[in-house]
Every structure is written in C-alpha cells, then in structure tokens.
C-alpha positions in Angstrom: 0.0 0.0 0.0 1.4 3.4 -1.0 1.2 5.7 2.0 2.2 8.8 0.1 -0.4 11.6 -0.3 -2.9 11.3 -3.2 -1.6 14.5 -4.7 2.0 13.2 -4.8 0.9 10.1 -6.5 -1.0 12.0 -9.2 1.9 14.3 -9.8 4.3 11.5 -10.4 1.9 9.6 -12.6 1.5 12.7 -14.8 5.2 13.3 -14.9 5.6 9.7 -16.2 2.9 10.3 -18.8 4.9 13.2 -20.0 4.3 16.7 -21.3 4.1 15.5 -24.9 1.2 13.3 -24.1 -0.4 16.1 -22.1 -0.2 18.5 -25.1 -1.2 15.9 -27.6 -4.3 14.8 -25.6 -5.4 18.4 -24.9 -7.6 17.1 -22.2 -7.3 17.7 -18.5 -9.8 16.7 -15.9 -11.3 19.7 -14.1 -10.0 19.9 -10.6 -7.2 17.4 -11.1 -3.7 18.2 -9.8 -1.3 18.5 -12.8 2.4 19.2 -12.5 3.4 22.6 -14.0 6.2 22.2 -16.7 7.5 25.6 -15.8 7.9 24.9 -12.1 8.0 21.2 -11.0 5.9 20.7 -7.9 3.3 23.3 -8.7 -0.2 22.1 -9.6 -3.1 23.3 -11.6 -5.9 23.9 -9.1 -9.2 23.9 -11.0 -10.1 24.4 -14.6 -12.1 27.0 -16.5 -12.9 27.6 -20.1 -12.0 30.4 -22.5 -13.6 30.6 -25.9 -10.7 32.3 -27.7 -7.3 33.9 -27.2 -9.0 37.3 -27.1 -10.9 36.1 -24.0 -7.8 34.7 -22.5 -5.9 38.0 -22.8 -8.8 39.7 -21.1 -8.7 37.8 -17.8 -5.8 37.2 -15.5 -5.3 34.0 -13.4 -6.4 34.1 -9.8 -3.6 31.9 -8.5 -0.2 30.5 -9.5 -0.7 27.3 -11.5 -4.4 27.9 -12.2 -5.5 25.9 -15.3 -7.9 26.9 -18.1 -9.1 25.1 -21.1 -8.8 27.2 -24.3 -11.7 26.0 -26.6 -10.1 27.5 -29.8 -7.6 30.1 -30.8 -10.3 32.0 -32.7 -13.9 32.2 -31.4 -15.2 31.2 -34.8 -13.1 28.1 -35.0 -13.6 26.1 -31.8 -11.3 23.1 -31.4 -8.5 24.6 -33.6 -5.5 25.9 -31.7 -7.0 25.2 -28.3 -5.9 23.1 -25.4 -4.9 23.5 -21.7 -3.0 26.5 -20.4 -1.9 27.5 -16.9 -1.2 30.8 -15.1 2.4 31.5 -14.2 2.0 34.3 -11.7 5.7 35.4 -11.7 6.2 35.4 -15.5 7.1 38.7 -17.4 8.2 37.5 -20.8 6.7 38.8 -24.0 3.5 37.5 -25.5 4.5 35.3 -28.4 1.0 34.6 -29.6 1.2 30.8 -29.2 2.7 29.5 -26.0 2.9 32.6 -23.9 -0.1 35.1 -23.6 -0.1 38.4 -21.7 -3.2 39.8 -20.1 -4.1 43.4 -21.0 -3.0 45.7 -18.2 -1.2 43.0 -16.3 2.6 43.4 -16.0 3.4 40.3 -14.1 1.8 37.0 -14.8 1.3 35.1 -18.1 -0.9 32.3 -19.5 1.3 29.5 -20.7 0.7 26.5 -22.9 2.4 23.3 -21.7 4.7 21.8 -24.5 7.9 20.0 -25.0 9.7 19.9 -28.4 6.7 19.6 -30.6 4.3 22.5 -31.2 1.4 23.1 -33.6 1.3 26.1 -35.8 -2.5 26.4 -35.0 -1.5 27.3 -31.5 -0.2 30.6 -32.9 -3.5 31.5 -34.7 -2.8 29.9 -38.1 -6.0 29.3 -39.9 -4.7 27.3 -42.9 -6.3 29.5 -45.6 -3.1 31.0 -47.1 -4.9 34.3 -47.5 -3.0 36.2 -44.8 0.7 36.6 -44.0 1.6 33.7 -41.7 5.3 34.6 -41.4 5.0 36.2 -38.0 3.2 33.1 -36.6 5.9 30.8 -38.1 8.7 33.0 -36.8 7.1 33.1 -33.3 6.8 29.3 -33.4 10.5 29.0 -34.1 11.2 31.4 -31.2 9.1 29.2 -28.9 11.6 26.3 -29.4 14.9 27.7 -28.1 16.4 24.3 -28.0 14.9 23.1 -31.2 12.0 20.8 -32.1 9.2 20.3 -34.5 6.6 22.8 -35.9 3.7 20.8 -37.2 1.1 22.3 -39.6 -1.7 21.1 -41.7 -3.4 20.2 -43.6 -3.8 23.8 -45.0 -1.8 26.6 -46.5 0.9 28.6 -44.7 1.6 31.9 -46.5 5.1 33.5 -46.1 5.4 37.1 -47.1 8.6 37.4 -45.1 11.7 35.3 -44.8 11.7 32.7 -42.0 15.0 32.9 -40.1 16.2 29.8 -38.2 19.4 30.5 -36.3 21.4 28.0 -34.3 18.6 25.6 -33.4 17.4 22.4 -35.1 13.8 23.0 -36.3 11.8 20.5 -38.3 8.9 21.9 -40.3 6.5 19.0 -40.6 3.3 18.8 -42.7 0.4 16.4 -42.9 1.8 14.7 -46.0 3.4 15.6 -49.3 1.2 16.4 -52.2 1.5 17.8 -55.7 -2.1 19.1 -55.6 -2.2 22.8 -54.5 -5.4 22.2 -52.6 -4.4 19.2 -50.4 -2.2 18.4 -47.5 0.2 21.0 -46.1 1.6 23.8 -48.2 4.1 26.5 -47.4 3.3 29.2 -50.0 6.5 31.4 -50.3 5.5 34.9 -51.5 8.7 36.8 -50.4 9.3 38.6 -53.7 13.1 38.7 -54.3 14.0 37.3 -50.9 14.5 33.8 -49.6 11.6 31.8 -48.1 13.5 30.0 -45.4 17.0 30.9 -44.3 19.0 28.5 -42.0 22.1 29.8 -40.2 24.4 27.7 -38.1 21.7 25.0 -37.5 22.7 21.6 -36.2 19.8 19.4 -37.3 16.3 20.0 -38.5 14.9 20.4 -42.0 11.5 19.9 -43.8 9.3 16.8 -44.1 5.9 15.7 -45.4 4.8 18.9 -47.1 4.8 21.1 -50.2 6.7 24.3 -50.6 5.7 26.4 -53.6 6.5 29.9 -54.7 4.0 32.6 -55.6 5.2 35.5 -57.8 8.8 35.2 -56.8 11.3 37.4 -58.6 14.6 36.4 -56.9 16.1 34.6 -53.9 15.7 30.9 -53.1 12.9 28.8 -51.6 15.5 27.8 -49.0 19.0 28.9 -48.3 21.7 28.1 -45.8 24.7 30.1 -44.5 27.0 30.2 -41.6 26.2 32.0 -38.3 29.5 33.5 -37.5 31.8 30.4 -37.4 28.9 28.0 -37.0 27.8 26.0 -40.0 24.8 23.9 -40.7 25.0 20.2 -39.8 22.8 17.1 -40.4 19.9 18.8 -42.2 17.3 16.3 -43.5 14.6 16.9 -46.1 12.1 14.0 -46.6 9.0 13.7 -48.7 9.0 17.4 -49.8 7.6 18.8 -53.0 9.4 22.1 -54.1 7.7 23.9 -57.0 7.1 27.2 -58.8 10.0 29.2 -57.5 12.8 31.4 -58.7 15.8 29.5 -57.4 15.1 26.4 -55.4 17.9 25.8 -52.9 21.1 27.6 -52.2 23.4 25.6 -49.9 26.4 27.1 -48.3 28.2 26.4 -45.0 26.6 22.9 -44.9 27.8 19.5 -43.7 25.9 16.3 -44.0 22.7 17.3 -45.8 20.3 14.6 -47.0 17.3 14.8 -49.4 15.1 11.7 -49.7 12.0 11.3 -51.9 12.0 15.0 -52.7 10.9 16.6 -56.0 11.6 20.0 -57.6 9.8 21.5 -60.6 8.9 24.8 -62.1 11.9 27.1 -61.4 12.6 30.2 -63.5 15.9 31.6 -62.0 19.5 30.7 -62.5 19.3 27.2 -61.1 17.1 24.8 -59.1 19.9 23.9 -56.6 23.2 25.6 -56.0 26.0 24.2 -53.9 28.4 27.0 -53.7 31.6 26.9 -51.6 34.2 29.7 -52.0 36.3 28.2 -49.2 36.0 25.7 -46.3 33.7 28.1 -44.5 31.0 28.1 -47.2 31.3 24.7 -48.9 28.4 22.3 -49.0 29.8 18.9 -48.2 28.7 16.1 -48.1 25.2 16.3 -49.7 23.1 13.3 -50.7 20.0 12.9 -52.9 18.1 9.6 -52.7 15.2 8.8 -55.0 14.6 12.4 -55.9 13.4 14.3 -59.0 15.0 17.6 -60.1 13.5 19.4 -63.0 13.6 23.1 -63.7 10.5 22.5 -65.9 9.8 22.1 -69.5 8.9 25.8 -69.8 12.3 26.9 -68.3 15.0 26.0 -70.9 17.4 28.6 -69.4 17.4 27.4 -65.8 20.1 24.9 -64.8 19.2 22.1 -62.5 22.1 21.4 -60.2 25.2 23.6 -60.0 28.2 22.7 -58.0 30.4 25.9 -58.0 33.6 26.3 -56.0 34.9 24.2 -53.2 32.7 21.3 -52.1 32.7 17.6 -52.2 31.1 14.2 -51.7 27.9 15.1 -53.6 26.0 11.8 -54.1 22.9 10.9 -56.1 21.1 7.6 -55.9 18.1 6.7 -58.2 17.6 10.4 -58.9 16.2 11.8 -62.2 17.3 15.2 -63.5 15.1 16.5 -66.3 14.2 19.5 -68.5 15.7 22.9 -67.9 19.2 23.6 -69.3 22.2 21.8 -67.9 21.6 18.8 -65.7 24.7 18.8 -63.4 27.2 21.5 -63.9 30.5 21.4 -62.0 32.4 24.7 -62.3 34.5 27.1 -60.3 33.6 30.8 -60.8 34.9 31.8 -57.3 38.4 30.7 -58.4 39.5 29.5 -55.0 39.3 25.7 -54.9 37.6 23.2 -57.2 34.7 21.0 -56.5 35.7 17.6 -55.2 33.9 14.3 -55.4 30.6 13.7 -57.4 29.0 10.3 -57.4 25.9 9.4 -59.5 24.3 5.9 -59.4 21.0 4.9 -61.0 18.4 7.4 -62.4 19.6 9.7 -65.1 19.1 12.7 -67.3 16.7 13.5 -70.1 14.9 16.3 -72.0 17.2 19.1 -71.1 18.1 22.0 -73.4 21.8 22.1 -72.5 24.5 19.5 -71.5 23.1 16.8 -69.1 26.6 16.3 -67.5 28.9 19.3 -67.8 32.2 19.0 -65.9 34.2 22.2 -66.3 36.1 22.0 -63.1 36.5 19.4 -60.4 38.6 16.7 -58.9 36.6 13.5 -59.3 33.3 12.3 -60.8 31.8 8.8 -61.1 28.7 7.8 -63.0 27.4 4.2 -62.9 24.2 2.6 -64.1 23.0 5.9 -65.4 20.9 7.0 -68.4 22.1 10.2 -70.0 20.2 11.6 -72.9 19.1 15.0 -74.3 17.9 15.5 -77.9 19.3 19.0 -78.4 22.3 20.5 -80.2 24.8 19.8 -77.4 26.9 16.9 -76.0 25.4 14.5 -73.6 28.6 14.6 -71.5 31.2 17.3 -71.7 34.4 17.2 -69.7 36.4 20.4 -70.2 40.2 20.8 -70.0 39.8 22.5 -66.6 38.4 19.3 -65.0 41.8 18.4 -63.6 40.9 15.2 -61.6 39.4 12.0 -63.0 36.0 10.9 -64.2 34.6 7.4 -64.7 31.5 6.3 -66.6 30.5 2.6 -66.3 27.5 0.5 -67.2 25.6 3.5 -68.5 23.5 4.4 -71.5 24.6 7.6 -73.3 22.5 8.4 -76.3 20.6 11.0 -78.3 22.6 14.2 -78.3 23.0 16.8 -81.0 26.7 16.5 -81.2 28.8 14.0 -79.3 27.8 11.4 -76.7 31.0 12.2 -74.7 33.3 15.1 -75.5 36.5 14.7 -73.6 39.2 17.4 -73.2 40.6 16.4 -69.8 42.8 13.8 -68.2 42.2 10.4 -66.5 38.9 9.7 -68.1 37.6 6.1 -68.1 34.6 4.8 -70.0 33.7 1.1 -69.7 30.7 -1.1 -70.2 28.6 1.6 -71.6 26.1 1.7 -74.5 26.9 4.9 -76.5 25.0 5.7 -79.7 22.3 7.5 -81.7 24.2 10.7 -81.2 25.0 13.4 -83.8 21.3 14.2 -84.2 22.1 17.5 -85.9 24.1 15.7 -88.6 21.2 16.3 -91.1 20.4 19.0 -93.6 17.3 20.0 -91.6 19.6 21.4 -88.9 21.8 23.2 -91.4 22.9 26.9 -91.2 22.7 28.9 -94.4 26.1 30.1 -95.8 25.9 33.8 -96.9 29.5 34.6 -97.7 32.9 33.1 -98.5 36.2 35.0 -98.5 39.9 34.9 -97.8 40.5 35.0 -94.1 43.7 37.0 -94.6 46.0 34.0 -94.4 44.9 32.4 -97.7 42.3 30.1 -96.1 38.5 30.0 -96.5 36.3 32.1 -94.2 32.6 31.4 -94.2 29.7 33.5 -92.9 26.3 32.2 -91.8 23.0 34.1 -92.0 22.4 33.6 -88.3 24.3 32.5 -85.2 25.7 29.1 -85.9 26.3 28.0 -82.3 29.4 26.0 -83.2 32.9 26.0 -81.7 36.4 25.5 -82.7 37.1 21.8 -83.5 33.6 21.0 -84.6 33.3 18.9 -87.8 31.0 20.7 -90.2 29.6 19.2 -93.5 29.8 22.0 -96.1 27.6 21.7 -99.2 27.0 24.1 -102.1 30.2 26.2 -101.6 32.6 25.7 -104.5 36.1 24.8 -103.3 35.0 24.2 -99.7 32.6 21.3 -99.9 33.1 18.3 -97.7 33.5 17.6 -94.0 35.8 20.1 -92.4 37.1 21.0 -88.9 36.5 24.6 -88.2 38.0 27.5 -86.2 35.3 29.9 -84.9 35.9 33.6 -85.4 32.6 35.0 -84.0 29.0 33.8 -83.7 28.3 34.0 -87.4 31.8 33.5 -88.9 34.3 30.6 -89.0 37.4 29.5 -90.9 38.3 26.3 -92.7 42.1 26.2 -91.7 42.8 23.2 -94.0 41.2 24.7 -97.2 42.9 27.3 -99.4 40.7 30.1 -100.7 40.4 30.0 -104.5 37.7 32.7 -105.1 34.7 32.3 -107.2 32.0 32.2 -104.5 28.7 33.1 -106.1 26.3 32.7 -103.1 24.4 30.0 -101.4 25.4 26.8 -99.6 24.8 25.2 -96.2 26.7 23.7 -93.3 25.6 21.4 -90.5 27.5 19.9 -87.5 28.4 16.3 -87.2 28.8 14.3 -84.0 30.5 11.1 -82.8 29.8 8.7 -80.0 33.0 9.8 -78.3 35.1 12.8 -79.2 38.5 13.0 -77.6 40.3 16.3 -77.9 44.0 17.0 -78.3 44.2 18.3 -74.7 43.0 14.9 -73.3 45.4 12.3 -71.9 45.3 9.0 -70.1 41.9 8.2 -71.6 40.7 4.6 -71.4 37.8 3.5 -73.6 37.3 -0.2 -73.1 34.4 -2.7 -73.5 31.7 -0.4 -74.8 29.1 -0.6 -77.6 29.6 2.6 -79.6 27.3 2.9 -82.6 23.6 2.5 -83.6 21.3 1.5 -80.8 17.9 -0.2 -81.2 15.9 2.8 -80.1 16.0 6.0 -82.1 18.0 7.3 -85.1 21.8 7.3 -85.3 23.5 10.0 -87.3 26.9 9.9 -85.5 29.5 9.7 -88.3 32.2 7.9 -86.3 32.1 5.8 -83.2 35.2 7.5 -81.8 37.1 10.6 -83.1 40.5 10.9 -81.4 42.9 13.8 -81.5 44.8 12.8 -78.3 48.0 10.7 -78.2 47.7 9.1 -74.8 44.7 6.8 -75.2 43.7 3.2 -74.8 40.7 2.2 -77.1 40.2 -1.5 -76.8 37.6 -4.3 -77.1 34.8 -2.0 -78.1 32.0 -2.8 -80.5 32.2 0.0 -83.1 29.7 -1.3 -85.6 26.8 0.8 -86.9 28.3 4.2 -87.3 27.4 6.0 -90.5 30.9 6.7 -91.8 33.4 4.5 -89.9 34.3 2.9 -86.6 36.8 5.6 -85.7 38.8 8.5 -87.0 42.3 9.5 -85.8 43.2 13.1 -86.2 46.1 13.6 -83.8 49.7 12.4 -83.5 50.2 8.9 -82.3 52.9 8.0 -79.8 54.0 5.0 -77.8 51.1 5.8 -75.5 48.5 5.3 -78.2 46.8 2.0 -78.1 43.9 1.1 -80.4 43.4 -2.7 -80.5 40.8 -5.4 -80.6 37.8 -3.4 -81.6 34.8 -4.9 -83.4 33.9 -3.1 -86.6 37.5 -2.6 -87.4 39.6 -5.0 -89.5 42.0 -6.4 -87.0 45.5 -7.3 -88.1 47.7 -8.8 -85.4 50.6 -9.6 -87.7 51.9 -10.1 -91.2 53.6 -13.1 -92.9 56.0 -11.5 -95.4 58.1 -12.8 -98.2 60.4 -10.9 -100.6 61.8 -12.5 -103.7 64.4 -10.4 -105.6 65.0 -11.1 -109.3 63.1 -13.7 -111.3 60.2 -15.5 -109.7 59.4 -19.1 -110.5 56.8 -21.5 -109.4 57.5 -23.1 -106.0 57.7 -22.5 -102.2 59.3 -19.5 -100.6 60.1 -19.0 -96.9 58.7 -16.1 -94.9 61.4 -13.8 -93.5 59.6 -13.4 -90.1 58.0 -16.8 -89.5 59.0 -20.4 -90.5 56.8 -22.5 -88.2 53.4 -21.8 -86.6 53.9 -23.5 -83.2 51.4 -23.6 -80.3 49.2 -21.0 -81.9 46.2 -20.6 -84.1 45.8 -17.8 -86.7 43.0 -16.6 -88.9 44.2 -15.3 -92.3 42.1 -12.2 -93.3 44.0 -10.2 -95.9 46.5 -10.7 -98.7 48.6 -7.8 -100.2 51.0 -8.4 -103.1 52.9 -6.7 -106.0 55.4 -7.7 -108.7 58.1 -5.5 -110.4 57.2 -7.2 -113.7 55.2 -10.1 -115.1 52.5 -12.0 -113.3 51.8 -15.0 -111.1 49.4 -16.4 -108.5 50.2 -16.7 -104.8 48.7 -18.6 -101.9 49.6 -19.5 -98.3 50.8 -23.1 -97.7 51.1 -25.1 -94.4 53.3 -28.2 -94.5 53.5 -28.0 -98.3 49.7 -27.9 -99.0 47.2 -25.1 -99.2 46.5 -23.6 -95.7 42.9 -23.2 -96.7 42.7 -20.3 -99.1 42.6 -20.1 -102.8 45.4 -18.5 -104.8 45.2 -14.9 -105.8 46.7 -13.1 -108.8 49.7 -10.8 -108.4 50.7 -8.1 -110.9 52.7 -4.9 -111.2 50.0 -2.8 -109.3 49.7 -3.2 -105.5 46.6 -5.2 -104.8 44.9 -5.9 -101.4 42.2 -8.5 -100.9 40.2 -8.7 -97.7 39.1 -12.3 -97.5 35.3 -12.6 -97.4 35.9 -16.0 -95.8 39.0 -16.0 -93.6 40.7 -19.3 -93.1 42.2 -20.8 -89.9 45.6 -22.3 -89.6 46.0 -24.4 -86.5 49.4 -24.9 -85.0 48.2 -25.7 -81.5 48.5 -29.5 -82.1 52.0 -29.3 -83.5 54.3 -27.1 -85.6 53.1 -26.1 -89.1 55.7 -25.2 -91.8 54.5 -21.9 -93.2 55.5 -20.9 -96.8 54.2 -18.8 -99.7 53.6 -20.8 -102.9 54.0 -19.2 -106.3 51.8 -20.6 -109.2 51.5 -19.9 -112.9 54.5 -17.5 -113.0 55.0 -15.7 -116.3 58.0 -13.4 -116.7 57.6 -12.6 -113.0 60.3 -10.7 -111.1 60.6 -8.8 -107.8 57.7 -10.3 -105.7 56.5 -8.8 -102.4 53.6 -10.6 -100.7 52.0 -10.2 -97.2 49.4 -12.4 -95.5 47.6 -10.5 -92.7 46.4 -12.6 -89.8 44.5 -12.4 -86.5 45.6 -14.4 -83.4 43.0 -16.9 -82.2 43.2 -18.2 -78.7 
C-alpha cells in the first residue's frame, strides 16, 4: 500500500505520462492536480474555459498554477489551436501569440501553454487558408523552441510574405503529407518577392518533411538557403518527402555539412538554377550532400534554368536513383569563385533527359563517377562534356549515353575512363534539316576560307561541319570559330569564285577525344547505332589525343566509320581489338628479288606456326614485272585459301571467308607458294592474320 499523499501520486503519474502526451491529448480533468512544466511541484488547481485567445488575454489568473481550457484560438473556429493552459504568476516574458499570452494591463503573470519539443502552428493562430501573412506566426513558433523541435502544420496553406529565419537551433517543419495538388495536404506558400523563403544559419539538425513548398510570384532569392552564423555552419539537415515547386531559385546551400534529401521533387523554377551548392572556401562549402530517390527538374517551360550547379569548393555530392530532367544543364561542376575546385561527385541509377543544355557538364573538379546511369538529351549539345579545366578524374561505367545533337561524350581532360557503356544514336544535328545557311565566303587574310552564316551558328572550334554548295569548300571540315556568325576552314585554301548559297551542318560522334586529353581509357563499350531511335553519328570515336587506350569496343553501326584518328600517335597510343575494325595482329611477309618461278618461298619473319592458331584475313601483293598467282601453304599444301593473282599494281584483298591455320597441335611449316609465274620478277607478298586463342 502506497502511504504517500494522493496529490503526490497524481503528480508522479502525470510526470511519467509526459508533457508530450499532455499536449497531444489536450484534455485535463477539471480539478485534477497537474504538474506545471515551468515549475515542477506546482499544480493546476481547478479548470475554467476560454472561448478564444482574445478572451484569454482579457482575464488574469487568480492563483499561480491555475488551469484553463482554451476552446479554440479564434472564437469562430472552436477546437482549432485550443488546449490546456496554466497561469504563471511570476512570468514577465513577451506574449509570443502561441505558447505565452499576456493579459491586458497586467505586467506580471502570463498564461502559458504546456509543451515540450513539438508544437502546432495552429497554437499561434494559423487558420490554414493561405490568404494572410503567416510569417509572424511561423517565426514566433521558431522562437518558442529555443532548444529546437518540430513545428507541425496542416493540412492547409501557410503563406510566407517574409523570410523565416532559423538561427542556431534544429527546427523540423512538418506537414500532414506531401502532395502535388495545390489544394491538399500542407503547403508553405512562399511569397517573399526577391527574398529567400527559409534561411537556416548555423543550424545543427532539423529540416523539412511531409509537405509542399511552392513559390508565388517570386522574382529572386531561393525557396530555402543556408549560411554560416559566424563560425557555426549547418549540420545534419534532412529533407524527406518534400515537394518544391514554382519558385525562382530552389535551394542555395552554403556552409553545410551532412545534408540529405530523400524522396524530394523540384519542378517549375525560373531563376539561375534549381539547386546551387556554392563553396568559396572551407567556411562556405556544402559537403557532403546526398540525394536519394529524388526528381530535379527546372521545368519544360524553363530552358534557361540549370538544374544542379556545384560551384567552387565542395565535395562528396552523391545521387542515388535520382532523375534530372528539363531545364538547361543537368549537373554543372564549375569554379567561378576561383579559390578551390569541387571535389567528389557520385551518381548511381536514375539519369538525365529532355534538357536544353548539356546533361553532364564537368568544367572544373577533382573526381566524378557515374554508374548505371541513363544520359540523354535531344538538343544540339553533347550528352557529357568534360572540359580541360576538369583536372581530376572521371569514370563512366555500365551506363547508356544516347541521343545528343553533337557527341555522346566530349573529352578534353585527363584520366577519363569509359567502360561497359552503350553509346549511340548521337550526332542528331548531322542532317540538312539542322543546317545553317552560308551567306558569304572570303579569304581569311591567311589564304584560307572564311565562311559567314546568315544567323548565329552555335558552333565552336574543333567541330566537324559538313559544307555543301560552296565551291572549293565542300566536304567535312574541322573549323575555327571567329565569331557567332563566322568561321574559318584552316585546311582549305581560298580560291575565289564564290557566287552565293550553300549550307553547313554539324556532325557528331559517339565519343570525341580532344587533343588536350590524356590517359583516356575507352574499353568494352558498344559505340554505334542503338535499337531505339535514329543514329547520325558519323564515327564511333574521333580521337585527336596521343595518350589513349581504345580497346575491345563494338564499333559497328556508325554512319561513316568505326573511328577517326586526327592527332599524332605516340608510344602511349593503343587502339586494339575493336569490333567493326579489321583487326590485323601480324603479317607473314616474303620478298623474292629477281626472277620469280613456281615453288615454295620462306617467310622472313616466321618459319613455323607453333602452339598458336591464326586466322588469315588479308593478302597484299605486288610484282616488279610479269604476273603470277600466290597462296599460303602449311606443310606444303594449301593452308585453306585459294590462290590470288599478283601483278605490277599493288593489290589488297580482304578475304570474305577468312581461313584458320591451327598450329596448336604441332608445328606447321609456313610458306608462300607461287603458281603460274609468267615473266615474274621482284615479288612482295604479305598475308595479314589475327591471333586466335
């Protein structure tokens, strides 16, 4: 049997129940003794009712700890914003309109609402209509949580005409559920003009969840921005199930560490970008930031708005199963501050589509990885562009890169690896329907051709342009751009005689490797026509760099050829084992000086084929005079191919049906046999072969 006083037992039971349960239940038994959260040990002695906050502010409490039941914040909306309150006879703090209420004419003593770390925006008089400025109510709610907590709202509309400032405390803004419908669930309507909607400074925790945030008539600023508060940055911010829409800029993240977005969507932004991660130095960088199962889209009506920009120092930006659509550029890594470059970008799953710029634009940075990613944009730009200023490394693996106006990948940097990707159906502007009209041809002052277009061509130096209808300049040419409507053909001498007319259109490749690139590895990809869509890429790979490895790729299905080499090859240039390219691993060569008679002749570089198999694919031969037939023999009999005629003109025959010579089971004596020699002299013959394992 408990011999303590009944009042003590009740106080301890209520303390165990907790203030959160007290506030959530909003029910107190009249006359019951309830522990005061402000002063443990005090009790509410009796309960009364107030119809509204206006009534509450008109009547002071009669004793310290006195309890009243507020029926509703507004008299015309009973049950909304109500709940239990108590009288703190010694309190003098300001009336905040939600958890502390002063009585008119009373200097000491306040009505207080019991709460812990979760408060309801309706406690501050929010009606949910979105027709009045709710910013003061939201700001007061933030101030009512000096140690942080959750501000719950909804369903309904919260209109913000002024920026909500959260400084130094972790606040979670929580709604009744995310929705794309402007009439359902919880919506924060940001109508702050050119200012930010939410501004977080030096916050350790908090974020947004289960709601919609949409702009209304915004002309600048961001829906949400972060910054340092003195030396304090923002840490562990979380955004879950949030719909951001119809803004100017979406998010501007600075001075952040460990920020996570999960199941969030952005759409309908008209400013510079949807999301900006901008770090001038270690004090303002956003790092790390993670996007999981998100959708980022400036919107189909906003072709000039970039989606996600990483500018200046920052790192460990990760995307998992995220789609980036519409707008201009998809992800843009750059460094306009000029201090330190962006660091690490990782993208897995999801992809890019329907943009008006470059889906993946890497102008500056240290490292980027894309895996299992779909990258496509049917416009006049590249799908992936890696500039010379990207000084780190980039990797693309197991991805689909298709459908750009120019190149699938345009590489001007170092340490780039592309492996296991499907790359095709690019070069979409390689068609007369995308042509620019030529309006002039002249000498460029150095004896070369200079062409002028009737409107801005949009091309750049190094582009391959198909010129038609311009005498002396027709064909596919690499250009040097002079200005938006003028370009030179540095390889074509001007001969005069231009009489007007002509067109030019830009070609594109699966992969274009520029002369500034080095240590580029292109291995194990399919680069050519894909099953879905139209392929106009002329070459699978165009390479102007010396330090490359291009190996084991399928290069079939390109409209002109598998690859084109335009640069200087060195010992670091490796292009081997690609399908779609006639592969020659070696040559069996015989030279016969003077008269040539029928019989067998030894090869100067191979006498026996031992422990190997070869496939003979080509025969090249020439005589100084006369004629004969030649064939390849093994152990004195035909190795499998028919004899071919040789004459005084160099002839090359690629064998429609290559034949196999098998030396794996024992050595084969390899010789060239001459047949039907007639006045033959000075024979040179080569049999080209491929190694077979």
